[in-house]
C-alpha positions, 0 to 999 in steps of 0.5 A, spaced: 483 545 365 479 544 371 480 536 370 487 537 371 486 541 377 481 535 381 486 530 378 492 533 381 494 531 388 492 537 393 499 539 397 495 541 403 490 535 403 491 530 410 492 523 408 490 518 413 495 512 414 494 506 418 493 507 425 491 514 424 484 512 427 486 509 433 490 512 440 493 509 446 494 512 453 496 509 460 492 510 466 494 508 473 492 509 480 496 509 487 492 507 493 496 509 499 494 505 505 497 508 512 500 502 517 495 500 522 497 498 530 491 497 534 491 493 541 485 490 541 486 487 549 491 486 554 492 480 559 497 479 563 501 472 563 506 469 567 512 471 562 509 478 561 504 481 557 499 477 551 496 482 547 491 481 542 493 486 536 490 488 529 495 490 524 496 491 516 503 490 517 507 484 516 512 486 523 513 492 527 518 495 531 518 496 539 524 498 543 528 496 538 526 489 537 522 487 531 516 482 532 514 479 526 507 476 524 505 470 520 499 475 517 496 481 517 490 481 521 488 480 528 493 476 532 496 475 539 503 478 541 506 476 547 511 480 550 516 478 556 516 482 563 521 488 564 525 487 568 524 489 576 524 496 577 521 498 570 514 500 569 510 500 562 504 504 561 500 503 556 493 504 554 487 501 550 
């Protein structure tokens, strides 16, 4: 009788199947880099002002005009002179 109980499948026994010893998970990271536009130098020129700037964005919007850059990083930006009687105040 004891032998019959040992040979009979246990009703509450756990059964391992293919893949039961493996697990998978998904992990992702999100890095948020805020936009930066920094004026490094201002040079008055005949046509207006030439700004040496550093930025990590491909374009900026100044007074409703979009200025696009060839690359992110340090670049020169030329802004035409304003009409007579208009003052531009900028700081470094």
